[in-house]
C-alpha positions in Angstrom: -1.5 -16.5 10.7 -5.2 -16.9 10.6 -7.6 -16.7 7.7 -11.1 -15.6 8.4 -14.0 -13.8 6.7 -13.9 -10.0 6.7 -16.3 -8.5 9.2 -17.6 -5.2 10.4 -14.8 -4.9 13.1 -12.2 -4.8 10.3 -12.9 -1.4 8.9 -9.8 0.3 10.3 -7.5 -2.7 9.8 -8.6 -2.9 6.1 -8.0 0.8 5.7 -4.5 0.4 7.1 -3.9 -2.6 4.8 -5.0 -0.7 1.7 -3.3 2.5 2.8 0.1 0.8 3.1 0.0 -1.0 -0.2 2.6 0.4 -2.7 1.4 2.2 -5.8 2.7 -0.8 -7.8 0.7 -3.4 -5.8 -2.4 -1.2 -6.0 -2.0 -0.9 -9.8 -2.0 -4.7 -10.0 -5.3 -5.2 -8.1 -8.5 -4.3 -9.9 -11.7 -5.6 -8.3 -12.5 -2.4 -6.4 -11.2 1.0 -5.3 -9.2 1.4 -2.1 -11.4 4.3 -0.7 -13.2 4.5 2.7 -16.6 4.1 1.1 -15.6 0.8 -0.5 -14.0 -0.4 2.8 -17.2 0.3 4.7 -19.3 -1.5 2.1 -17.0 -4.5 2.1 -16.9 -4.8 5.9 -20.6 -4.4 6.2 -21.3 -7.1 3.6 -23.0 -4.7 1.1 -21.4 -6.5 -1.9 -23.8 -9.5 -1.7 -22.0 -11.6 -4.3 -18.5 -11.1 -2.8 -17.0 -13.2 0.0 -14.0 -11.4 1.5 -11.3 -13.0 3.5 -8.4 -11.6 5.5 -5.2 -13.2 6.7 -4.2 -11.8 10.1 -0.8 -12.0 11.8 -0.3 -12.6 15.5 -0.8 -8.9 16.2 -4.2 -9.0 14.5 -2.9 -6.9 11.5 -4.2 -7.7 8.1 -1.3 -9.0 5.9 -3.4 -10.4 3.1 -6.9 -10.0 1.7 -8.9 -11.7 -0.9 -12.3 -11.3 -2.7 -14.1 -14.4 -4.0 -17.1 -14.3 -6.2 -19.3 -17.3 -7.1 -19.4 -17.6 -10.8 -17.9 -15.1 -13.2 -18.0 -11.4 -13.9 -20.4 -10.7 -16.7 -18.0 -8.7 -18.7 -15.4 -11.5 -18.5 -17.7 -14.3 -19.8 -17.3 -13.6 -23.5 -13.5 -13.6 -23.2 -13.4 -16.7 -21.0 -15.8 -18.5 -23.3 -13.3 -18.4 -26.1 -10.9 -20.7 -24.2 -13.0 -23.8 -24.7 -13.6 -24.4 -21.0 -17.0 -25.0 -19.5 -18.3 -22.2 -17.4 -20.4 -23.4 -14.5 -21.9 -20.5 -12.5 -22.9 -22.8 -9.7 -19.5 -24.4 -9.0 -16.9 -22.0 -10.4 -15.4 -19.0 -8.6 -13.5 -15.9 -9.4 -10.6 -14.9 -7.1 -8.7 -11.7 -6.4 -6.0 -12.1 -3.7 -3.7 -9.4 -2.5 -0.7 -9.6 -0.1 0.9 -6.6 1.8 4.1 -5.6 0.2 6.2 -6.4 3.4 4.8 -9.9 3.3 5.2 -10.8 -0.3 7.5 -13.7 -1.2 7.4 -14.9 2.5 4.7 -17.7 2.2 1.7 -15.6 3.3 0.1 -15.8 -0.1 0.6 -19.6 -0.2 -1.0 -19.9 3.3 -3.9 -17.8 2.2 -4.5 -19.7 -1.1 -4.3 -23.1 0.6 -6.9 -22.0 3.2 -9.1 -20.5 0.5 -8.8 -23.7 -1.7 -9.9 -25.7 1.4 -13.0 -23.4 1.7 -13.7 -23.7 -2.0 -13.4 -27.5 -1.8 -16.0 -27.5 0.9 -18.3 -25.5 -1.4 -17.7 -28.2 -4.1 -15.9 -25.8 -6.4 -14.9 -27.1 -9.8 -12.6 -24.4 -10.8 -11.4 -20.9 -9.9 -10.2 -18.2 -12.2 -8.2 -15.0 -11.5 -10.4 -11.9 -11.4 -9.3 -9.8 -14.3 -6.3 -12.1 -14.9 -2.8 -11.3 -13.9 -0.5 -8.8 -15.6 1.9 -10.7 -17.8 4.7 -8.4 -16.7 4.1 -9.4 -13.0 6.4 -12.4 -13.4 6.5 -13.2 -9.6 2.7 -13.5 -9.5 2.6 -15.6 -12.7 5.1 -18.0 -11.2 3.2 -18.0 -7.9 -0.1 -19.0 -9.6 1.6 -21.7 -11.7 3.2 -23.1 -8.5 -0.2 -23.4 -7.0 -1.8 -25.3 -9.8 -3.1 -22.5 -12.0 -2.8 -23.0 -15.8 -2.6 -20.3 -18.4 -5.7 -20.0 -20.6 -4.7 -17.2 -22.8 -3.7 -13.6 -23.1 -5.8 -10.4 -23.4 -5.1 -6.7 -23.7 -6.4 -4.3 -21.0 -3.9 -1.6 -20.0 -1.2 -4.0 -21.1 -1.0 -7.7 -21.6 -2.8 -9.9 -19.1 -3.1 -13.6 -18.6 -6.2 -15.5 -17.8 -5.4 -18.4 -15.5 -7.6 -21.2 -14.0 -7.2 -23.8 -11.3 -9.3 -26.9 -11.5 -10.2 -28.9 -8.5 
C-alpha cells in the first residue's frame, strides 16, 4: 500500500472509491459531498486549504482517502474552545479519514494514519482533531481512534451524539 497526495490523475479512481462506499460509511463522513463536481475540485486542488491523501493498493485502486486542513473549521472553534485546550491555527490540524468498506478492520486505516502522522510531524504539528468528530454510535471507529492515541474531549449533538477527539504530538 502506498500513501500519496491526491492529484489530477485520480479523478476516476476517486469517483470509484466514493461510488463504492456503503450508505452507512457515507453517512459517517461529512467534510464534503461525493458528487462529480466535488471530485473534480478536489483532484484539481481547488480547495486551497485542504490537503488530500489517498492510499493505493498494488493495483492502483484507492482503498482509503483523507482530507487534512491546517487549523480548524470556523464553525467548530466555539465548540472546541469549551474543552480548555489551546487552539493553534499554525500548528494544529483537522483530519477526516475514510476507508473503503471492503478494507475496514484490515489495517489499512492504521497504515494510512501512521503515514499521515509522519507527514504531520514533519510539518511540526502539535495536535490533530477529527473533522466534525466521530459518531458516538460508531464504536469501531471510536476504538480505532483511541488505539491510535486520540483522546475524547467531549460530546456534542449534531444529527445524533458525536465525540470530539484529539491526538497530541
